[in-house]
TIMI-546555 format. One record per residue: residue in one letter; z, x, y of N, C-alpha, C in turn. Coordinates in steps of 0.001 Angstrom, whole numbers, plus 524288, in hexadecimal, padded with zeros to 5 digits. Atoms other than C-alpha are relative to their C-alpha. Layout:
BEGIN
@r->A&n.zz->Z&n.xx->X&n.yy->Y&ca.zz->Z&ca.xx->X&ca.yy->Y&c.zz->Z&c.xx->X&c.yy->Y;
...
This chain:
BEGIN
@r->M&n.zz->80526&n.xx->7FF82&n.yy->80081&ca.zz->379A3&ca.xx->A458C&ca.yy->B01B4&c.zz->7FB9F&c.xx->80690&c.yy->8016E;
@r->P&n.zz->80333&n.xx->7FC41&n.yy->7FDAD&ca.zz->37286&ca.xx->A52F5&ca.yy->B01EE&c.zz->7FB20&c.xx->80015&c.yy->802C8;
@r->G&n.zz->8054C&n.xx->7FF8F&n.yy->7FD54&ca.zz->366D6&ca.xx->A55BB&ca.yy->B0B6B&c.zz->80032&c.xx->7FBF2&c.yy->80355;
@r->T&n.zz->800D0&n.xx->802F6&n.yy->7FA34&ca.zz->36B0B&ca.xx->A4BDD&ca.yy->B154B&c.zz->80292&c.xx->801CD&c.yy->804F9;
@r->P&n.zz->7FF2E&n.xx->7FCC0&n.yy->7FB06&ca.zz->36CDF&ca.xx->A4E39&ca.yy->B22A7&c.zz->80610&c.xx->7FF42&c.yy->80224;
@r->L&n.zz->7FA24&n.xx->7FED8&n.yy->7FF8F&ca.zz->37C07&ca.xx->A4D8F&ca.yy->B227D&c.zz->8013E&c.xx->80561&c.yy->7FD43;
@r->D&n.zz->7FF70&n.xx->7FAE5&n.yy->802CC&ca.zz->37B4F&ca.xx->A585E&ca.yy->B18F6&c.zz->7FDB5&c.xx->804CA&c.yy->80148;
@r->N&n.zz->80141&n.xx->7FB2A&n.yy->7FE24&ca.zz->3725D&ca.xx->A60A9&ca.yy->B1EFF&c.zz->7FDF2&c.xx->7FDFC&c.yy->80598;
@r->P&n.zz->8022D&n.xx->80081&n.yy->7FB47&ca.zz->370FA&ca.xx->A5D3B&ca.yy->B2D49&c.zz->7FD8D&c.xx->804F6&c.yy->8038F;
@r->R&n.zz->80306&n.xx->7FC4D&n.yy->7FDAE&ca.zz->3676C&ca.xx->A6436&ca.yy->B3654&c.zz->802DD&c.xx->8021E&c.yy->8036F;
@r->K&n.zz->7FBAE&n.xx->7FC26&n.yy->7FB8E&ca.zz->36D4E&ca.xx->A702D&ca.yy->B3D06&c.zz->7FD86&c.xx->7FE9F&c.yy->805E0;
@r->K&n.zz->800D7&n.xx->801BC&n.yy->7FA14&ca.zz->36CD9&ca.xx->A6F7C&ca.yy->B4CCB&c.zz->7FFB6&c.xx->8050F&c.yy->801E2;
@r->V&n.zz->8002E&n.xx->7FC89&n.yy->7FDEE&ca.zz->366C6&ca.xx->A78D1&ca.yy->B53CB&c.zz->800FC&c.xx->7FF3D&c.yy->80645;
@r->L&n.zz->7FFC2&n.xx->7FFEC&n.yy->7FA3A&ca.zz->36A95&ca.xx->A7AB9&ca.yy->B62EA&c.zz->7FD44&c.xx->80371&c.yy->80416;
@r->V&n.zz->801B1&n.xx->7FC33&n.yy->7FD83&ca.zz->35FD5&ca.xx->A7FB9&ca.yy->B6C4F&c.zz->801F3&c.xx->80047&c.yy->804A7;
@r->I&n.zz->7FD96&n.xx->7FF97&n.yy->7FA92&ca.zz->365C8&ca.xx->A83B5&ca.yy->B7924&c.zz->7FC45&c.xx->802A1&c.yy->8045A;
@r->E&n.zz->80438&n.xx->7FFAE&n.yy->7FC25&ca.zz->359EB&ca.xx->A8457&ca.yy->B8203&c.zz->7FDE9&c.xx->7FF29&c.yy->803C1;
@r->D&n.zz->801BB&n.xx->80235&n.yy->7FB97&ca.zz->35697&ca.xx->A82F4&ca.yy->B90A3&c.zz->7F9FD&c.xx->7FED5&c.yy->80257;
@r->D&n.zz->80712&n.xx->80066&n.yy->7FF8B&ca.zz->348FF&ca.xx->A8157&ca.yy->B8F8B&c.zz->7FC77&c.xx->7FB28&c.yy->7FCE7;
@r->P&n.zz->802C0&n.xx->80417&n.yy->803AB&ca.zz->344D2&ca.xx->A7297&ca.yy->B8A85&c.zz->7FB4F&c.xx->80066&c.yy->7FD8F;
@r->D&n.zz->804E6&n.xx->7FD6A&n.yy->80235&ca.zz->3388B&ca.xx->A7717&ca.yy->B8632&c.zz->7FF46&c.xx->803CC&c.yy->7F9B8;
@r->V&n.zz->7FE9B&n.xx->7FC03&n.yy->804B2&ca.zz->33CA1&ca.xx->A82D2&ca.yy->B7DF6&c.zz->80385&c.xx->7FD09&c.yy->7FBEC;
@r->A&n.zz->7FADD&n.xx->80298&n.yy->80415&ca.zz->34944&ca.xx->A7967&ca.yy->B783F&c.zz->7FC3E&c.xx->7FB71&c.yy->7FD19;
@r->R&n.zz->80292&n.xx->8030C&n.yy->80563&ca.zz->33E32&ca.xx->A6EDE&ca.yy->B739A&c.zz->7FDF8&c.xx->80383&c.yy->7FD0D;
@r->M&n.zz->802B8&n.xx->7FE01&n.yy->802E3&ca.zz->33617&ca.xx->A7874&ca.yy->B6E37&c.zz->804B9&c.xx->80211&c.yy->7FA30;
@r->L&n.zz->7FE0F&n.xx->7FE25&n.yy->803D1&ca.zz->3411B&ca.xx->A7DA1&ca.yy->B684F&c.zz->8033A&c.xx->7FC9E&c.yy->7F9F1;
@r->V&n.zz->7FF38&n.xx->803F4&n.yy->80349&ca.zz->345EF&ca.xx->A713A&ca.yy->B61AA&c.zz->7FBC3&c.xx->7FDF3&c.yy->7FC8B;
@r->T&n.zz->80445&n.xx->801C3&n.yy->80277&ca.zz->338D7&ca.xx->A6E3B&ca.yy->B5CAD&c.zz->800E8&c.xx->80512&c.yy->7FB50;
@r->L&n.zz->80089&n.xx->7FCB4&n.yy->80402&ca.zz->337DE&ca.xx->A7BF5&ca.yy->B559A&c.zz->803CE&c.xx->7FF9A&c.yy->7FCD4;
@r->L&n.zz->7FD83&n.xx->7FFD1&n.yy->80264&ca.zz->34539&ca.xx->A7A79&ca.yy->B5196&c.zz->80099&c.xx->7FAE7&c.yy->7FB20;
@r->G&n.zz->800F6&n.xx->80667&n.yy->800E4&ca.zz->34230&ca.xx->A6B58&ca.yy->B4C0C&c.zz->7FEB2&c.xx->80155&c.yy->7FAF1;
@r->R&n.zz->8023E&n.xx->7FB96&n.yy->803D7&ca.zz->33AD5&ca.xx->A7558&ca.yy->B4150&c.zz->804DF&c.xx->7FF47&c.yy->7FA62;
@r->L&n.zz->7F969&n.xx->7FD63&n.yy->80194&ca.zz->348BE&ca.xx->A78F0&ca.yy->B3C5E&c.zz->801A9&c.xx->7FB99&c.yy->7FD7E;
@r->D&n.zz->7FCC2&n.xx->80272&n.yy->801EE&ca.zz->34C26&ca.xx->A6BCE&ca.yy->B3982&c.zz->8068E&c.xx->7FF05&c.yy->80004;
@r->V&n.zz->7FA5D&n.xx->7FFC5&n.yy->7FED9&ca.zz->35A53&ca.xx->A6C7D&ca.yy->B4179&c.zz->7FEB8&c.xx->7FD6A&c.yy->80414;
@r->E&n.zz->7FED2&n.xx->804AA&n.yy->7FB35&ca.zz->35EF9&ca.xx->A62CC&ca.yy->B4C66&c.zz->80163&c.xx->805CE&c.yy->804FA;
@r->V&n.zz->801C8&n.xx->7FB5B&n.yy->7FE8E&ca.zz->35B04&ca.xx->A6A8A&ca.yy->B5830&c.zz->80356&c.xx->7FE62&c.yy->806BA;
@r->L&n.zz->7FCE4&n.xx->80259&n.yy->7FAA4&ca.zz->36489&ca.xx->A6971&ca.yy->B65DB&c.zz->7FD43&c.xx->802F0&c.yy->80469;
@r->T&n.zz->8029E&n.xx->7FCAC&n.yy->7FC1F&ca.zz->361A6&ca.xx->A6EF1&ca.yy->B72BC&c.zz->8037E&c.xx->80033&c.yy->80597;
@r->A&n.zz->7FC2D&n.xx->7FF1D&n.yy->7FB21&ca.zz->36937&ca.xx->A71C1&ca.yy->B7F95&c.zz->7FC78&c.xx->80366&c.yy->80387;
@r->P&n.zz->802DE&n.xx->7FEAE&n.yy->7FAC5&ca.zz->36331&ca.xx->A7547&ca.yy->B8DFF&c.zz->801C5&c.xx->805C1&c.yy->7FFE9;
@r->D&n.zz->7FE4A&n.xx->7FBAD&n.yy->7FD21&ca.zz->36BEA&ca.xx->A80DF&ca.yy->B9013&c.zz->80627&c.xx->80102&c.yy->7FBC2;
@r->G&n.zz->7FBEA&n.xx->7FCB6&n.yy->80365&ca.zz->3773D&ca.xx->A89A6&ca.yy->B89AD&c.zz->804DC&c.xx->7FB19&c.yy->80016;
@r->L&n.zz->7FB45&n.xx->804B6&n.yy->7FF42&ca.zz->382C3&ca.xx->A7F19&ca.yy->B8FAA&c.zz->80075&c.xx->7FB10&c.yy->7FC26;
@r->V&n.zz->80079&n.xx->80568&n.yy->802FF&ca.zz->37CC9&ca.xx->A7402&ca.yy->B8954&c.zz->7FFC3&c.xx->80259&c.yy->7F98B;
@r->G&n.zz->80033&n.xx->7FE9C&n.yy->805D3&ca.zz->379F0&ca.xx->A7B7E&ca.yy->B7CAE&c.zz->805C2&c.xx->80195&c.yy->7FDA7;
@r->V&n.zz->7FB96&n.xx->7FFF1&n.yy->802E8&ca.zz->38651&ca.xx->A801C&ca.yy->B7BA1&c.zz->80304&c.xx->7FA16&c.yy->7FD99;
@r->A&n.zz->7FDC2&n.xx->804A5&n.yy->80109&ca.zz->38D10&ca.xx->A733A&ca.yy->B7C4F&c.zz->7FEA5&c.xx->7FC89&c.yy->7FB84;
@r->L&n.zz->80179&n.xx->800CF&n.yy->80602&ca.zz->383B0&ca.xx->A6E20&ca.yy->B72FD&c.zz->7FF9A&c.xx->8020D&c.yy->7FB66;
@r->A&n.zz->7FEAC&n.xx->7FD41&n.yy->8047F&ca.zz->384B6&ca.xx->A7815&ca.yy->B67E3&c.zz->80639&c.xx->7FEFF&c.yy->7FF36;
@r->A&n.zz->7FA1A&n.xx->8030E&n.yy->80261&ca.zz->39435&ca.xx->A7440&ca.yy->B6959&c.zz->7FFA5&c.xx->7FA88&c.yy->7FDF1;
@r->S&n.zz->80095&n.xx->8054B&n.yy->8019B&ca.zz->3914B&ca.xx->A6645&ca.yy->B6678&c.zz->7FE5E&c.xx->80034&c.yy->7FA92;
@r->E&n.zz->8039B&n.xx->7FFBD&n.yy->80581&ca.zz->38718&ca.xx->A67BF&ca.yy->B5CA9&c.zz->7FF28&c.xx->8035C&c.yy->7FD24;
@r->K&n.zz->80100&n.xx->7FB54&n.yy->80404&ca.zz->38969&ca.xx->A7398&ca.yy->B5545&c.zz->7FB8A&c.xx->80075&c.yy->7FD14;
@r->P&n.zz->805FA&n.xx->80011&n.yy->80288&ca.zz->37AB9&ca.xx->A775E&ca.yy->B52C3&c.zz->80271&c.xx->8042B&c.yy->7FCDF;
@r->H&n.zz->7FE95&n.xx->7FB31&n.yy->804BC&ca.zz->379A2&ca.xx->A812B&ca.yy->B4774&c.zz->7FDCF&c.xx->80531&c.yy->8027F;
@r->L&n.zz->80213&n.xx->7F9B1&n.yy->7FD8C&ca.zz->36FED&ca.xx->A8B0B&ca.yy->B500C&c.zz->7FF35&c.xx->7FD0A&c.yy->8067C;
@r->I&n.zz->8018F&n.xx->80072&n.yy->7FB49&ca.zz->36E54&ca.xx->A8B9F&ca.yy->B5E70&c.zz->7FBCD&c.xx->80441&c.yy->801E6;
@r->L&n.zz->80531&n.xx->7FC82&n.yy->7FD44&ca.zz->36141&ca.xx->A9082&ca.yy->B658E&c.zz->8022F&c.xx->7FF48&c.yy->80677;
@r->M&n.zz->7FE65&n.xx->7FED7&n.yy->7F9D4&ca.zz->36602&ca.xx->A95FE&ca.yy->B7435&c.zz->7FCD7&c.xx->8037E&c.yy->80352;
@r->D&n.zz->804D7&n.xx->7FECD&n.yy->7FA28&ca.zz->35D22&ca.xx->A98D3&ca.yy->B7FEC&c.zz->804D8&c.xx->803EE&c.yy->80333;
@r->I&n.zz->7FC63&n.xx->7FBCC&n.yy->7FDA8&ca.zz->36433&ca.xx->AA40F&ca.yy->B8795&c.zz->7FF99&c.xx->7FEB5&c.yy->804CC;
@r->N&n.zz->80369&n.xx->801AA&n.yy->7FA5C&ca.zz->35E8F&ca.xx->AA09E&ca.yy->B9593&c.zz->800FD&c.xx->7F965&c.yy->8000B;
@r->M&n.zz->7FFCE&n.xx->8046E&n.yy->7FD0A&ca.zz->3639C&ca.xx->A93DF&ca.yy->B9999&c.zz->8031C&c.xx->7FED5&c.yy->803ED;
@r->P&n.zz->7FC39&n.xx->8019A&n.yy->7FC22&ca.zz->36A53&ca.xx->A8B87&ca.yy->BA3DE&c.zz->805B5&c.xx->7FF29&c.yy->7FEF0;
@r->R&n.zz->7FA68&n.xx->801C0&n.yy->7FFCE&ca.zz->3790A&ca.xx->A87E6&ca.yy->BA5FA&c.zz->80232&c.xx->804BE&c.yy->7FBCA;
@r->M&n.zz->7FD84&n.xx->7FADC&n.yy->80322&ca.zz->37D13&ca.xx->A9254&ca.yy->B9918&c.zz->7FC17&c.xx->80113&c.yy->7FDBD;
@r->N&n.zz->804DB&n.xx->7FBBA&n.yy->803AA&ca.zz->37417&ca.xx->A9D1E&ca.yy->B93F0&c.zz->80278&c.xx->7FECA&c.yy->7FA14;
@r->G&n.zz->80049&n.xx->7FF2D&n.yy->80766&ca.zz->37218&ca.xx->A9E93&ca.yy->B84EC&c.zz->8053B&c.xx->803BC&c.yy->7FF14;
@r->L&n.zz->7FB43&n.xx->7FDFE&n.yy->80163&ca.zz->37CB9&ca.xx->AA9F2&ca.yy->B8556&c.zz->80321&c.xx->7FD22&c.yy->80184;
@r->D&n.zz->7FA38&n.xx->80345&n.yy->7FF20&ca.zz->38796&ca.xx->AA10E&ca.yy->B8B23&c.zz->7FFA8&c.xx->7FDC8&c.yy->7FBF2;
@r->A&n.zz->7FEFB&n.xx->8046A&n.yy->8028A&ca.zz->38448&ca.xx->A960C&ca.yy->B8200&c.zz->8011D&c.xx->802C1&c.yy->7FBD1;
@r->I&n.zz->7FF91&n.xx->7FDB1&n.yy->806CE&ca.zz->383B1&ca.xx->A9F2E&ca.yy->B7656&c.zz->80669&c.xx->8031A&c.yy->800AA;
@r->R&n.zz->7FC49&n.xx->7FD5A&n.yy->7FF0C&ca.zz->38FE8&ca.xx->AA5A0&ca.yy->B7AEA&c.zz->8059C&c.xx->7F9E9&c.yy->7FE0A;
@r->T&n.zz->7FD4D&n.xx->804B3&n.yy->8007A&ca.zz->39610&ca.xx->A9803&ca.yy->B7C91&c.zz->80031&c.xx->7FCD9&c.yy->7FA68;
@r->I&n.zz->80364&n.xx->800FF&n.yy->80657&ca.zz->38F6C&ca.xx->A9345&ca.yy->B6E05&c.zz->80533&c.xx->80250&c.yy->7FDA6;
@r->R&n.zz->7FE76&n.xx->7FDAF&n.yy->802D5&ca.zz->3963D&ca.xx->A9E19&ca.yy->B68C1&c.zz->806AF&c.xx->80031&c.yy->80004;
@r->G&n.zz->7FA07&n.xx->800B3&n.yy->7FF93&ca.zz->3A412&ca.xx->A9A7D&ca.yy->B6D42&c.zz->80115&c.xx->7FC7E&c.yy->7FCDF;
@r->Y&n.zz->7FE1E&n.xx->803EF&n.yy->802EC&ca.zz->3A4FE&ca.xx->A8E9D&ca.yy->B65A6&c.zz->7FF44&c.xx->801F4&c.yy->7FA02;
@r->T&n.zz->7FFB3&n.xx->7FF68&n.yy->804E4&ca.zz->3A903&ca.xx->A9024&ca.yy->B56B9&c.zz->7FD01&c.xx->7FD92&c.yy->7FF31;
@r->E&n.zz->804AC&n.xx->80071&n.yy->8040C&ca.zz->3A055&ca.xx->A879E&ca.yy->B527D&c.zz->7FCA0&c.xx->7FF7D&c.yy->80060;
@r->L&n.zz->806CB&n.xx->7FC46&n.yy->7FE85&ca.zz->39499&ca.xx->A8D02&ca.yy->B58C4&c.zz->7FE42&c.xx->8052A&c.yy->7FEA8;
@r->A&n.zz->8014C&n.xx->7F9AF&n.yy->7FF2F&ca.zz->3973B&ca.xx->A9A7C&ca.yy->B5600&c.zz->7FCD7&c.xx->801B6&c.yy->7FD41;
@r->N&n.zz->80411&n.xx->7FDAA&n.yy->8052D&ca.zz->38E7D&ca.xx->A9C81&ca.yy->B4975&c.zz->7FC14&c.xx->7FBC1&c.yy->8015E;
@r->V&n.zz->804A4&n.xx->801E7&n.yy->7FF48&ca.zz->384C8&ca.xx->A93D3&ca.yy->B4F7A&c.zz->7FD4A&c.xx->8036B&c.yy->800C0;
@r->P&n.zz->802F1&n.xx->7FC66&n.yy->7FDEE&ca.zz->3796F&ca.xx->A9B2D&ca.yy->B5074&c.zz->7FBFE&c.xx->80067&c.yy->8038F;
@r->I&n.zz->8032C&n.xx->80026&n.yy->7FD69&ca.zz->372DC&ca.xx->A9D27&ca.yy->B5C49&c.zz->7FBA0&c.xx->80491&c.yy->80184;
@r->I&n.zz->8041C&n.xx->7FC4B&n.yy->7FF71&ca.zz->36510&ca.xx->AA27C&ca.yy->B5FB9&c.zz->7FE44&c.xx->7FFAD&c.yy->805AF;
@r->V&n.zz->800EB&n.xx->7FEE2&n.yy->7FC84&ca.zz->3623F&ca.xx->AA72A&ca.yy->B6B0A&c.zz->7F906&c.xx->7FFDC&c.yy->801FF;
@r->L&n.zz->80659&n.xx->8018D&n.yy->7FFA1&ca.zz->354C1&ca.xx->AA1F4&ca.yy->B7289&c.zz->7FE16&c.xx->80266&c.yy->80647;
@r->T&n.zz->8008F&n.xx->7FDBE&n.yy->7FBE8&ca.zz->34E3C&ca.xx->AAAEC&ca.yy->B7B33&c.zz->7F99F&c.xx->801EC&c.yy->802A5;
@r->A&n.zz->8071E&n.xx->7FFBF&n.yy->8006D&ca.zz->340E7&ca.xx->AAE96&ca.yy->B8216&c.zz->7FDBC&c.xx->8059A&c.yy->7FFD7;
@r->F&n.zz->7FFDE&n.xx->7FB05&n.yy->8013A&ca.zz->3424C&ca.xx->ABCF7&ca.yy->B8045&c.zz->80496&c.xx->80169&c.yy->7FE20;
@r->A&n.zz->7FCCA&n.xx->7FC6C&n.yy->8025F&ca.zz->34726&ca.xx->AC54E&ca.yy->B78C9&c.zz->803D0&c.xx->8051B&c.yy->80160;
@r->N&n.zz->7FE2F&n.xx->7FC7B&n.yy->7FEA7&ca.zz->34ED2&ca.xx->ACC25&ca.yy->B804D&c.zz->805D0&c.xx->80300&c.yy->7FDBD;
@r->P&n.zz->7FC93&n.xx->7FD0B&n.yy->80433&ca.zz->3579D&ca.xx->AD483&ca.yy->B7883&c.zz->805E5&c.xx->7FF70&c.yy->801F0;
@r->E&n.zz->7FAD3&n.xx->801A2&n.yy->7FDF7&ca.zz->36338&ca.xx->AD40A&ca.yy->B818A&c.zz->80260&c.xx->7FB1E&c.yy->800C2;
@r->N&n.zz->7FED4&n.xx->80699&n.yy->8016A&ca.zz->36404&ca.xx->AC470&ca.yy->B8260&c.zz->8014D&c.xx->7FF05&c.yy->7FABE;
@r->I&n.zz->7FD36&n.xx->8019F&n.yy->804DC&ca.zz->363F0&ca.xx->AC4B6&ca.yy->B7480&c.zz->803FB&c.xx->80191&c.yy->7FEAF;
@r->R&n.zz->7FD24&n.xx->7FEF9&n.yy->801EB&ca.zz->36D20&ca.xx->ACD7A&ca.yy->B72D2&c.zz->806AC&c.xx->7FE2A&c.yy->8032B;
@r->E&n.zz->7FCCD&n.xx->800F7&n.yy->7FD3F&ca.zz->3760F&ca.xx->AC863&ca.yy->B7C6C&c.zz->80220&c.xx->7FA2A&c.yy->7FC93;
@r->A&n.zz->800C5&n.xx->80497&n.yy->80063&ca.zz->37318&ca.xx->AB9E4&ca.yy->B7811&c.zz->80382&c.xx->80075&c.yy->7F87A;
@r->V&n.zz->7FCB1&n.xx->7FDB8&n.yy->80453&ca.zz->3788B&ca.xx->AC059&ca.yy->B6882&c.zz->80428&c.xx->8018F&c.yy->7FFE9;
@r->D&n.zz->7FA79&n.xx->7FF65&n.yy->7FE9B&ca.zz->38494&ca.xx->AC583&ca.yy->B6F2E&c.zz->802C6&c.xx->7FC37&c.yy->8008E;
@r->V&n.zz->7FAF5&n.xx->803B3&n.yy->7FE20&ca.zz->38911&ca.xx->AB9AA&ca.yy->B7371&c.zz->7FF2F&c.xx->7FA48&c.yy->7FAA6;
@r->G&n.zz->800AA&n.xx->80160&n.yy->804E2&ca.zz->385F6&ca.xx->AB363&ca.yy->B6656&c.zz->7FB9C&c.xx->7FD3C&c.yy->7FE42;
@r->A&n.zz->80319&n.xx->80232&n.yy->80256&ca.zz->37918&ca.xx->AAEC0&ca.yy->B6393&c.zz->7FCE1&c.xx->801FB&c.yy->7FBBE;
@r->D&n.zz->800DA&n.xx->7FEDF&n.yy->80647&ca.zz->3731B&ca.xx->AB0CD&ca.yy->B5637&c.zz->7F91A&c.xx->802DA&c.yy->7FF18;
@r->D&n.zz->805D8&n.xx->7FD5F&n.yy->800C3&ca.zz->36405&ca.xx->AB368&ca.yy->B58CC&c.zz->7FEEF&c.xx->7FD34&c.yy->8049B;
@r->F&n.zz->803E8&n.xx->802CD&n.yy->7F963&ca.zz->358B2&ca.xx->AB1B4&ca.yy->B6465&c.zz->7FD2D&c.xx->8001E&c.yy->7FB5A;
@r->L&n.zz->805CD&n.xx->80094&n.yy->80102&ca.zz->34C74&ca.xx->AACDA&ca.yy->B6326&c.zz->7FCFC&c.xx->7FFB1&c.yy->8045A;
@r->I&n.zz->803D6&n.xx->7FEBB&n.yy->7FAB1&ca.zz->341EB&ca.xx->AAF2A&ca.yy->B6DA3&c.zz->7FD94&c.xx->7F900&c.yy->7FF5E;
@r->K&n.zz->80109&n.xx->806B0&n.yy->7FFA3&ca.zz->33DEF&ca.xx->AA142&ca.yy->B720F&c.zz->7FA5A&c.xx->7FE72&c.yy->7FD88;
@r->A&n.zz->8071A&n.xx->800FF&n.yy->80057&ca.zz->32F83&ca.xx->AA2EA&ca.yy->B71B7&c.zz->7FF19&c.xx->7FF21&c.yy->7FA9F;
@r->N&n.zz->7FF9D&n.xx->7FEE2&n.yy->804B5&ca.zz->33020&ca.xx->AA788&ca.yy->B6404&c.zz->801A6&c.xx->7FB3A&c.yy->7FBD4;
@r->L&n.zz->80052&n.xx->804AE&n.yy->802EA&ca.zz->337FB&ca.xx->A9C99&ca.yy->B5E9A&c.zz->7FD01&c.xx->7FAC0&c.yy->80200;
@r->L&n.zz->803C4&n.xx->8045B&n.yy->7FE5F&ca.zz->3303D&ca.xx->A90F6&ca.yy->B6610&c.zz->7FB84&c.xx->800FF&c.yy->7FBEC;
@r->A&n.zz->8075E&n.xx->80093&n.yy->80120&ca.zz->323BC&ca.xx->A96BA&ca.yy->B6098&c.zz->801D4&c.xx->7FF49&c.yy->7F81C;
@r->G&n.zz->7FD72&n.xx->800E6&n.yy->804BC&ca.zz->32C1D&ca.xx->A94A5&ca.yy->B513F&c.zz->8023B&c.xx->80526&c.yy->7FDD2;
@r->E&n.zz->7FD2D&n.xx->7FB7C&n.yy->801D1&ca.zz->32FA8&ca.xx->AA236&ca.yy->B503E&c.zz->8057F&c.xx->7FFFF&c.yy->8005E;
@r->G&n.zz->7FAE5&n.xx->7FF22&n.yy->800A5&ca.zz->33D93&ca.xx->AA4C4&ca.yy->B4D53&c.zz->803F5&c.xx->7FA32&c.yy->7FDB1;
@r->I&n.zz->7FB4E&n.xx->80497&n.yy->801AB&ca.zz->34169&ca.xx->A9748&ca.yy->B4798&c.zz->802DE&c.xx->800C2&c.yy->7FA71;
@r->D&n.zz->7FBED&n.xx->7FD18&n.yy->80591&ca.zz->34525&ca.xx->A9EDF&ca.yy->B397C&c.zz->8056F&c.xx->8003B&c.yy->803E1;
@r->R&n.zz->7FB25&n.xx->7FBAA&n.yy->7FCFB&ca.zz->3502C&ca.xx->AA467&ca.yy->B4383&c.zz->80228&c.xx->7FCB8&c.yy->7FFD6;
@r->V&n.zz->7FDB3&n.xx->8040F&n.yy->7FEFF&ca.zz->35300&ca.xx->A97A2&ca.yy->B4687&c.zz->8025D&c.xx->7FD89&c.yy->7FAB9;
@r->R&n.zz->7FE3D&n.xx->8016F&n.yy->806CB&ca.zz->3539D&ca.xx->A92C2&ca.yy->B37AF&c.zz->8059A&c.xx->801E5&c.yy->7FE79;
@r->Q&n.zz->7FC72&n.xx->7FD67&n.yy->8032A&ca.zz->35ADD&ca.xx->A9D71&ca.yy->B33C1&c.zz->80694&c.xx->8003B&c.yy->8027C;
@r->A&n.zz->7FA9C&n.xx->80079&n.yy->7FC5A&ca.zz->36565&ca.xx->A9C59&ca.yy->B3F2B&c.zz->80225&c.xx->7FB38&c.yy->7FBC4;
@r->L&n.zz->7FF0B&n.xx->80608&n.yy->80300&ca.zz->3672B&ca.xx->A8DF8&ca.yy->B39CA&c.zz->80270&c.xx->80127&c.yy->7FAC0;
@r->E&n.zz->7FE44&n.xx->7FE47&n.yy->805E2&ca.zz->3695B&ca.xx->A9480&ca.yy->B2BAC&c.zz->80402&c.xx->803B7&c.yy->80041;
@r->T&n.zz->7FE2D&n.xx->7FC09&n.yy->80284&ca.zz->36F89&ca.xx->AA078&ca.yy->B2C97&c.zz->805E1&c.xx->7FE9C&c.yy->80279;
@r->R&n.zz->7FAA2&n.xx->7FDD2&n.yy->7FDA8&ca.zz->37FBA&ca.xx->AA34C&ca.yy->B2DB5&c.zz->7FF6B&c.xx->80220&c.yy->80343;
@r->P&n.zz->80081&n.xx->7FC33&n.yy->7FCDC&ca.zz->382DB&ca.xx->AA799&ca.yy->B3A25&c.zz->80202&c.xx->804BC&c.yy->8003F;
@r->T&n.zz->7FDD2&n.xx->7FB47&n.yy->800C8&ca.zz->38B03&ca.xx->AB1A0&ca.yy->B36F8&c.zz->7FCB5&c.xx->805BD&c.yy->7FFE6;
@r->K&n.zz->80452&n.xx->7FD11&n.yy->800BA&ca.zz->37EF3&ca.xx->AB856&ca.yy->B2FB8&c.zz->7FB67&c.xx->800B2&c.yy->80346;
@r->R&n.zz->80266&n.xx->7FEF5&n.yy->7FC34&ca.zz->3768D&ca.xx->AB595&ca.yy->B3973&c.zz->7FFE4&c.xx->80313&c.yy->805A8;
@r->R&n.zz->7FE8B&n.xx->7FCA6&n.yy->7F93C&ca.zz->37CD2&ca.xx->ABAA7&ca.yy->B4613&c.zz->80276&c.xx->80660&c.yy->7FC63;
@r->A&n.zz->800B8&n.xx->7FAC7&n.yy->80264&ca.zz->37E9A&ca.xx->AC7BA&ca.yy->B3BDF&c.zz->7FB7F&c.xx->801C7&c.yy->80068;
@r->L&n.zz->805AA&n.xx->7FCF5&n.yy->801AE&ca.zz->3717A&ca.xx->AC8E1&ca.yy->B390B&c.zz->7FD49&c.xx->7FF8B&c.yy->806A6;
@r->L&n.zz->8015A&n.xx->7FD40&n.yy->7F9B0&ca.zz->36DDA&ca.xx->AC73D&ca.yy->B477F&c.zz->80147&c.xx->804A5&c.yy->8031B;
@r->R&n.zz->7FD7A&n.xx->7FC04&n.yy->7FCD7&ca.zz->377DC&ca.xx->AD102&ca.yy->B4CB4&c.zz->7FC1F&c.xx->805DB&c.yy->7FD1B;
@r->S&n.zz->80118&n.xx->7FC5D&n.yy->802AB&ca.zz->373DC&ca.xx->ADAA5&ca.yy->B419C&c.zz->7F913&c.xx->80311&c.yy->7FFC7;
@r->E&n.zz->80476&n.xx->7FFF7&n.yy->7FF10&ca.zz->364EF&ca.xx->AD8AF&ca.yy->B423C&c.zz->7FC52&c.xx->7FF1C&c.yy->80447;
@r->S&n.zz->8033F&n.xx->7FFE9&n.yy->7FAB7&ca.zz->360E3&ca.xx->AD532&ca.yy->B4F9C&c.zz->800F4&c.xx->8047C&c.yy->80344;
@r->P&n.zz->7FD1D&n.xx->7FD07&n.yy->7FCCB&ca.zz->360E7&ca.xx->ADFFC&ca.yy->B5A5B&c.zz->8018E&c.xx->7FDC1&c.yy->804AF;
@r->F&n.zz->7FCCA&n.xx->8040F&n.yy->7FC1D&ca.zz->3641E&ca.xx->AD3E9&ca.yy->B627D&c.zz->8068A&c.xx->80014&c.yy->8017E;
@r->G&n.zz->7FA89&n.xx->80345&n.yy->8010A&ca.zz->37141&ca.xx->AD012&ca.yy->B5C2A&c.zz->80241&c.xx->8040F&c.yy->7FFFA;
@r->K&n.zz->7FCF6&n.xx->7FC1F&n.yy->7FF97&ca.zz->375FE&ca.xx->ADE48&ca.yy->B5A6A&c.zz->803D2&c.xx->7FEEA&c.yy->80480;
@r->R&n.zz->7FBFE&n.xx->8003B&n.yy->7FA76&ca.zz->3822C&ca.xx->ADF22&ca.yy->B6317&c.zz->80147&c.xx->8052D&c.yy->8001A;
@r->S&n.zz->7FFAA&n.xx->7F9BA&n.yy->7FE63&ca.zz->38318&ca.xx->AEADE&ca.yy->B6AE6&c.zz->8053F&c.xx->8020E&c.yy->8002A;
@r->T&n.zz->7FA80&n.xx->7FDC1&n.yy->8005A&ca.zz->39061&ca.xx->AF3F2&ca.yy->B6887&c.zz->800CB&c.xx->802B8&c.yy->8056B;
C-alpha cells in the first residue's frame, strides 16, 4: 500500500555530540523534520552506532572525548556502506583550518552550533537528507572556500 510506513520509512539522523544539553536541543530541533534521531556521546560510540544503524545523515561534533570527530569521520568513511552518508560537522566557531581539515577527511558540510540551535541551518540539514551525495560533495568543494582542497 503506497504511503504506509513500510513504503516510506522515516530517515535516520545520527547526532554525535558530547554535550548532553546540545544533543537534547538538536533532537528537539530535528524533530521538526520528522526523522528518527539517534544520539552518541562520543566518536567511538558514534562510529559503532553508524555501522549498526546506517543513518541517512550524521551531525558530528569535532571536539569530543575518547575519539574526536575527525577520527570518527575517517573511520566512518572507511566503511563501504557508509561512504556516501552525508556528514555535517558541528562547530562552535567557524575556524577555516578546522573546517578545511574536516572536509579533507570526508565531511560534507559544516554548521555553527549556535546558528543551528537558533533554527538557522535547518534547511541545510533538510537538503543533506534530500541531495545525492556525489552532487552534494561536488557543490561543497566547488562553492565553499572551506571545501576546496589545497594543491
